[in-house]
N, C-alpha and C positions, 0 to 999 in steps of 0.2 A: 916370290910372292909377288901378286899381282899391284903396279902401283897407274894411278891415272894423274897423268901429268894437268899441273891447272889450266893453263889453258883447252884444254878439252874438256871441262868439268861444264863449258856453259850448257844451259839446260836443264844439266843432270841436280839431282837431288838428294839430302845427305843420304837417303837410303840407296843411294845408287854408289854410293864411296866408299862406304861402309866395310871397317874389316871385324867380321862376323865373328870370326876365330879367336877367341879372347877369354878370360878367365875372369870370372866376377868371386870374390871372397864373400862370403857370410855376414851379415849385418852385425851378427854379434863375434865377429873373430878379435882377434885381440890384438896389442901394439906388438906383441913380440911376435904373434902370427905371418901380420903382413912386414914386418921385418923381415924374415925366415923367406916370406915371398921375393921380395925386392934383392934378396942376396942372392937368389935362385940363378936368379940372370941380369946381368947387366946392361940389358933391351927397355928393360921394366923400368917405365916411366912414372905409370901410373896405374894404383889399383882403384877397382873400381869397387864396395859392398853393396851389395842387396840382399835383400829381405823378402825369398819367395820370388825370385826373378823379378820383384821390385826396386828399382833403382833408392839407394838409400844416402847413397855419398862418393867424393873421391880423395883419393890421399895421396900424395908424391911422396916421394924419399925424405926432402927436406922436410915434411910436414912431422915427421918421426927422428928430426935429430933432437937431440938435448936428454936431460936424463928424464924421462917417462915412464910414468910402473908400468910393463912388461905386461901386466894383467889388465891392463887398463881398455874397456873396448873402443877398439880404434874410430865409431862409428862418433862418438865423443871429438874428437879431430877432423871429421870427415867435413869439407864441403860440400852446399846442395849441388854446386852447379860451378859454372853454365853446364846447361844441356843443348840438347837441341832435338825438334822433332824431328824424322824422318821425312814430313813431306817438305823440310824446309829446303831450300835453295842447299845445294853443295858449297858455293862462294859462301854460305851463309857459317857455314862448319867450317869451312876453311878460317875465315876473321876470327870466330871464337877459337877456335884453334892454337891459332898463331898468339895469342894474350896470352897462352900459359906457356910454361917454363918445358911444359912437360909436350908439346904443340898435341895432345889430345883433347877429345870434345865427347862427353860420354852421350851417346843417340839413342833419349826416352820415348814411348808412344806414349798417345794420351791417357793411357792407362798407368801410366806409371812405369812401366815396364821396361827394364834395359835391352835393346835388340841389338848392340852394338857401341861402333864404338870410328869416332873420325881419327885418322893419324895424318901429320904434315909430314913430312921429309924435313934432314934437317936445314936444307938448305931453302925450303915452303917453298919449292918448285911446283910439289904435288904430294897428291895423299897416296898413301901409305896402306898397302896393304888393301885395299879396295878389290870382293871376290866378285 
């Protein structure tokens, strides 16, 4: 997977460094389904919920800890942001991503469509998955 080092991102936009190959779960997905989605891969750090392509919120594994009703719609636990627009600077996306434990931030256009994800490597030196 291509990586863009942070020191090479000057002048780039969020759209230039997004990971376009990601999966979004339907907004009506249950807590049980999101838990199963996380369990399928240890590399998954943030689940994105979308309703007909429109961003509905994000969840991390930690959001699903504890005794939750498995049939509860996950959107009730999801956070609506932060998000970033594709025209914003890559550096702004980096700054938003690193304040989350997951080092991820959804990229959402002005119409609310989830178009990608900015991911930052564990060592905070690069954007991961930039295509």
